[in-house]
C-alpha positions as a Markdown table, in Angstrom:
| # | Residue | x | y | z |
|---|---|---|---|---|
| 1 | Unk | -74.6 | 27.8 | 76.6 |
| 2 | Unk | -74.7 | 24.7 | 74.4 |
| 3 | Unk | -74.4 | 21.4 | 76.2 |
| 4 | Unk | -71.9 | 19.1 | 74.5 |
| 5 | Unk | -72.9 | 15.9 | 76.3 |
| 6 | Unk | -76.6 | 15.1 | 76.5 |
| 7 | Unk | -78.7 | 12.6 | 78.4 |
| 8 | Unk | -78.6 | 9.1 | 76.8 |
| 9 | Unk | -75.4 | 9.8 | 74.9 |
| 10 | Unk | -72.8 | 7.0 | 74.8 |
| 11 | Unk | -69.6 | 8.3 | 76.4 |
| 12 | Unk | -66.3 | 7.1 | 77.9 |
| 13 | Unk | -64.0 | 8.5 | 80.5 |
| 14 | Unk | -60.7 | 9.6 | 79.0 |
| 15 | Unk | -58.7 | 8.6 | 82.1 |
| 16 | Unk | -60.2 | 5.2 | 83.3 |
| 17 | Unk | -61.8 | 4.1 | 80.0 |
| 18 | Unk | -65.1 | 3.5 | 81.8 |
| 19 | Unk | -67.9 | 3.5 | 79.2 |
| 20 | Unk | -71.6 | 3.8 | 79.4 |
| 21 | Unk | -74.8 | 5.9 | 78.8 |
| 22 | Unk | -75.3 | 9.3 | 80.4 |
| 23 | Unk | -78.2 | 9.1 | 82.9 |
| 24 | Unk | -77.8 | 12.3 | 84.9 |
| 25 | Unk | -76.2 | 15.8 | 85.0 |
| 26 | Unk | -75.5 | 18.0 | 88.0 |
| 27 | Unk | -74.5 | 21.7 | 87.7 |
| 28 | Unk | -73.2 | 23.3 | 90.8 |
| 29 | Unk | -73.3 | 27.0 | 91.8 |
| 30 | Unk | -69.6 | 27.6 | 91.2 |
| 31 | Unk | -69.4 | 26.1 | 87.7 |
| 32 | Unk | -68.5 | 22.4 | 88.4 |
| 33 | Unk | -70.6 | 20.1 | 86.1 |
| 34 | Unk | -70.7 | 16.4 | 86.8 |
| 35 | Unk | -72.2 | 13.7 | 84.6 |
| 36 | Unk | -73.6 | 10.3 | 85.8 |
| 37 | Unk | -72.7 | 7.4 | 83.5 |
| 38 | Unk | -74.3 | 4.0 | 83.8 |
| 39 | Unk | -72.3 | 1.1 | 82.4 |
| 40 | Unk | -73.6 | -0.7 | 79.3 |
| 41 | Unk | -72.6 | -4.1 | 80.5 |
| 42 | Unk | -74.7 | -6.2 | 82.9 |
| 43 | Unk | -73.1 | -7.9 | 85.9 |
| 44 | Unk | -74.8 | -11.2 | 87.0 |
| 45 | Unk | -77.9 | -10.1 | 85.1 |
| 46 | Unk | -78.2 | -6.8 | 86.9 |
| 47 | Unk | -77.2 | -3.3 | 85.7 |
| 48 | Unk | -74.0 | -1.9 | 87.1 |
| 49 | Unk | -73.8 | 1.1 | 89.4 |
| 50 | Unk | -73.6 | 4.5 | 87.8 |
| 51 | Unk | -70.5 | 6.6 | 88.4 |
| 52 | Unk | -70.1 | 10.4 | 88.4 |
| 53 | Unk | -67.4 | 12.1 | 86.4 |
| 54 | Unk | -66.4 | 15.7 | 85.8 |
| 55 | Unk | -67.7 | 16.8 | 82.4 |
| 56 | Unk | -64.2 | 17.6 | 81.1 |
| 57 | Unk | -63.0 | 14.0 | 81.5 |
| 58 | Unk | -65.8 | 12.5 | 79.3 |
| 59 | Unk | -65.5 | 12.0 | 75.5 |
| 60 | Unk | -68.6 | 11.2 | 73.3 |
| 61 | Unk | -68.7 | 7.8 | 71.7 |
| 62 | Unk | -67.3 | 4.4 | 72.5 |
| 63 | Unk | -63.7 | 4.0 | 73.7 |
| 64 | Unk | -61.5 | 3.1 | 70.7 |
| 65 | Unk | -58.5 | 1.6 | 72.6 |
| 66 | Unk | -57.5 | 0.2 | 75.9 |
| 67 | Unk | -55.9 | 2.6 | 78.3 |
| 68 | Unk | -52.8 | 2.1 | 80.4 |
| 69 | Unk | -51.2 | -1.2 | 81.2 |
| 70 | Unk | -47.6 | -2.3 | 81.2 |
| 71 | Unk | -45.7 | -2.2 | 77.9 |
| 72 | Unk | -42.2 | -3.1 | 76.8 |
| 73 | Unk | -40.0 | -0.1 | 76.4 |
| 74 | Unk | -38.2 | 0.2 | 73.0 |
| 75 | Unk | -34.6 | -1.1 | 73.2 |
| 76 | Unk | -31.9 | 1.4 | 73.7 |
| 77 | Unk | -29.5 | 2.0 | 70.7 |
| 78 | Unk | -26.6 | -0.5 | 70.7 |
| 79 | Unk | -28.3 | -2.9 | 73.2 |
| 80 | Unk | -29.7 | -6.1 | 71.8 |
| 81 | Unk | -33.5 | -6.7 | 72.4 |
| 82 | Unk | -34.5 | -9.3 | 75.1 |
| 83 | Unk | -35.1 | -12.8 | 74.0 |
| 84 | Unk | -38.8 | -13.8 | 73.7 |
| 85 | Unk | -40.1 | -16.7 | 75.8 |
| 86 | Unk | -39.1 | -20.0 | 74.2 |
| 87 | Unk | -36.0 | -18.7 | 72.5 |
| 88 | Unk | -32.8 | -20.2 | 73.7 |
| 89 | Unk | -30.5 | -17.6 | 72.2 |
| 90 | Unk | -29.0 | -20.0 | 69.6 |
| 91 | Unk | -29.3 | -18.6 | 66.1 |
């Protein structure tokens, strides 16, 4: 069986966006594989705590975009878009 994610690989979690270096791997008797990921960033001069993720959630490489967050919905057909802050509605 070939291991896709190896120790010291840079990975990110596809759900939370957490990014870091692989520092551990645990394989359990019934097939569950979990990976320990240490954050790259330091907090107050100290390394952050590692977090464990299921292998299937992790993607090799740095995260390319921010995940989640509120976004404006596209306007419905026939309804004018909302005014942006600072606009008084006079055209």
